[in-house]
C-alpha positions in Angstrom: -51.5 26.5 -2.6 -52.3 24.0 0.2 -51.7 21.0 -2.8 -48.1 22.1 -3.3 -47.2 22.4 0.2 -48.7 19.0 0.3 -45.9 17.5 -2.3 -43.4 19.8 -0.9 -43.3 19.4 2.2 -42.0 15.6 2.5 -39.4 16.3 0.1 -37.8 19.2 2.5 -38.1 16.3 5.0 -36.4 14.0 3.4 -33.2 16.5 2.3 -32.3 16.1 6.1 -31.6 12.6 6.0 -29.8 12.2 2.9 -27.6 14.6 4.4 -27.1 12.4 7.2 -26.6 9.1 5.6 -23.8 11.5 3.2 -22.1 12.5 6.2 -22.3 8.7 7.8 -20.8 7.5 4.5 -18.2 9.4 4.5 -17.6 9.0 7.8 -16.8 5.2 7.3 -14.9 5.7 4.3 -12.8 7.9 6.4 -13.0 5.6 9.2 -11.7 2.3 7.0 -8.4 4.3 6.2 -7.5 5.5 9.1 -7.4 2.4 10.1 -5.6 1.1 7.0 -2.7 3.6 7.9 -2.8 2.8 11.5 -2.4 -0.8 11.1 0.6 -0.1 8.3 1.7 2.3 11.3 1.6 -0.6 13.3 3.7 -2.9 11.2 6.7 -0.8 11.1 6.7 -0.1 14.9 6.6 -3.9 15.1 9.5 -4.0 12.5 11.2 -1.3 14.3 11.0 -2.2 17.6 10.0 -5.8 17.8 7.1 -8.3 18.4 6.8 -7.4 22.1 6.0 -3.9 21.1 2.5 -2.5 23.1 0.1 0.0 22.6 1.9 3.0 24.1 5.4 2.5 21.8 3.1 1.3 18.7 1.4 5.1 19.5 4.8 6.8 20.2 6.6 5.0 17.2 3.7 5.7 14.6 2.8 9.5 16.3 -0.2 10.0 17.6 -1.9 9.1 21.0 -3.1 5.6 22.6 -6.1 7.5 22.4 -6.7 7.8 18.7 -5.7 4.3 18.7 -8.9 3.7 20.8 -10.8 5.7 18.9 -10.3 3.2 15.9 -9.8 0.0 17.4 -11.5 -1.3 20.8 -8.4 -3.0 22.6 -5.2 -4.0 21.2 -6.9 -7.6 20.4 -9.1 -5.1 18.2 -5.3 -3.8 16.7 -4.2 -7.1 16.3 -6.5 -9.0 14.4 -6.7 -5.6 11.7 -2.8 -6.4 11.7 -2.9 -10.1 11.2 -5.2 -9.3 8.5 -3.4 -6.6 6.6 -0.7 -9.2 7.3 -2.2 -12.1 5.0 -4.0 -9.9 3.4 -0.8 -7.3 1.6 2.2 -10.2 2.5 1.7 -13.5 2.9 -1.3 -14.3 0.1 0.6 -12.1 -2.5 3.6 -14.2 -1.9 1.5 -17.6 -2.3 -0.1 -16.7 -5.4 2.5 -15.4 -6.7 4.2 -19.2 -5.8 1.9 -21.5 -7.4 1.0 -19.1 -10.5 4.1 -20.2 -12.6 4.0 -22.9 -14.9 6.0 -24.9 -13.1 6.3 -28.9 -12.7 4.8 -31.0 -9.4 7.7 -31.3 -7.8 8.4 -27.1 -8.5 5.6 -25.9 -7.6 5.5 -27.9 -4.5 9.1 -26.4 -4.1 8.2 -23.3 -4.9 5.1 -23.0 -2.6 7.0 -24.6 0.5 9.7 -21.2 -0.1 7.7 -18.8 -0.4 5.8 -19.3 3.1 9.2 -20.5 4.4 11.0 -16.9 3.1 7.5 -14.8 3.6 7.5 -15.6 8.3 11.7 -15.7 7.3 11.4 -11.6 6.1 9.2 -10.3 8.6 9.2 -12.8 11.6 8.2 -10.0 14.3 5.1 -9.3 12.4 4.7 -13.7 12.7 5.7 -13.7 16.2 3.8 -11.0 17.4 0.3 -12.3 15.4 1.6 -15.1 16.8 2.0 -14.4 20.8 -0.8 -12.3 20.7 -3.4 -14.8 18.6 -6.0 -15.8 21.2 -9.6 -15.2 20.8 -10.7 -13.6 17.7 -7.1 -12.7 16.6 -6.9 -17.3 16.9 -9.5 -17.1 14.2 -7.2 -15.0 11.4 -4.9 -16.8 11.6 -7.2 -19.9 10.7 -9.4 -18.3 8.0 -5.8 -17.4 6.3 -4.9 -21.1 6.9 -8.0 -22.9 5.7 -7.5 -20.1 2.5 -4.5 -21.5 1.6 -5.3 -25.3 2.3 -8.0 -24.3 -0.2 -6.6 -22.9 -2.8 -3.5 -25.8 -3.1 -6.6 -28.2 -2.6 -8.1 -26.7 -5.9 -4.1 -27.3 -7.5 -4.4 -30.7 -6.1 -7.6 -32.0 -7.5 -7.1 -30.5 -10.3 -3.9 -32.4 -11.0 -5.0 -35.4 -9.7 -8.3 -35.0 -11.9 -5.3 -34.4 -15.2 -3.9 -37.9 -14.6 -7.1 -39.7 -14.3 -6.3 -40.2 -10.2 -8.5 -40.1 -7.3 -8.8 -36.9 -6.3 -10.9 -37.4 -2.9 -8.2 -36.7 -0.2 -7.6 -33.4 -1.8 -8.6 -31.2 1.1 -7.5 -33.1 3.7 -4.1 -33.9 2.3 -3.6 -30.1 1.4 -5.1 -29.6 5.4 -2.4 -31.9 6.4 0.2 -30.1 4.4 -0.6 -26.4 5.7 -1.2 -27.5 8.9 2.4 -29.6 8.7 4.2 -26.5 7.5 2.7 -23.8 9.7 4.3 -25.6 12.6 7.1 -26.8 11.9 7.8 -23.4 10.9 6.6 -21.7 14.1 9.0 -24.1 15.3 11.8 -22.5 13.7 11.1 -19.1 13.6 10.8 -19.5 17.3 14.6 -20.6 17.8 16.0 -20.6 14.1 18.6 -24.1 15.0 18.6 -25.0 11.1 19.2 -22.2 8.1 15.7 -21.8 6.3 17.3 -23.5 3.3 18.0 -26.9 5.2 14.3 -26.6 6.3 12.9 -25.4 3.6 14.2 -28.7 2.0 13.4 -30.8 4.5 9.9 -30.1 4.2 10.2 -30.0 0.4 11.3 -33.2 1.2 8.9 -34.5 3.5 5.5 -32.7 1.7 7.2 -34.3 -2.1 7.7 -37.6 -0.2 3.9 -37.5 0.7 2.7 -36.3 -3.2 5.2 -39.5 -4.6 3.4 -41.8 -2.6 -0.6 -40.8 -3.2 0.9 -41.0 -7.0 2.3 -44.2 -6.7 -1.4 -45.6 -6.2 -3.5 -43.6 -8.0 -4.7 -41.2 -5.3 -7.0 -44.7 -3.6 -7.3 -45.3 -0.3 -8.1 -49.4 -1.1 -5.0 -49.7 -2.9 -2.4 -48.5 0.0 -3.9 -51.1 2.1 -3.5 -53.7 0.0 0.0 -53.5 -0.6 3.0 -53.6 1.6 4.7 -50.3 3.1 8.3 -51.5 3.4 11.1 -49.0 4.7 12.8 -48.6 1.7 17.1 -48.6 2.1 19.4 -46.0 0.1 20.8 -47.3 -2.8 24.5 -48.5 -2.1 27.1 -46.2 -4.2 
């Protein structure tokens, strides 16, 4: 009898941690799901009330108290970070991936990628500007991570295309970061003042980017070859 008690004892003792672990897991799952709901509500609130919205207005628009927000988010910075991540994961990235996944030639791919980025920002200007206005510290890291993700994706595409044409692909990564950084900065300038149409911005950025790509292709991607030839500014042909 004593032996049975000794064998059975640990089994009974282990039951409590198992139940406790189950409760912890359910709470974590609930917290993740609830955070996502509140972030989606925050995105809707920003769209409804604009990028200057504060925590009180976000809570009011969602229909919860500010106390509830602080139960799931440490502070406004935490909520902004989660909002940026949600924006990148569910809106920006899918549209970029869709743009580059089509059966397109090199020029069409360039134009489609730029169009997807500009039009995505243009379709949700308040979300973009809200995140950028609050994009310090950890939030800036999220922005940088999204830019790095897109640049690395573009680098893969550029590298593959160059290797297919037996060209030097060594500059794929810095070229990709330069393209993404230039487009992001130009789009940020544009969305802040709208001094031209989205179509004009896309045309200018496409012209600049394609000009760079054709310049790279003209020397087979080789810095040595690029430096060995003259670089006169090409004058337009007369009509």
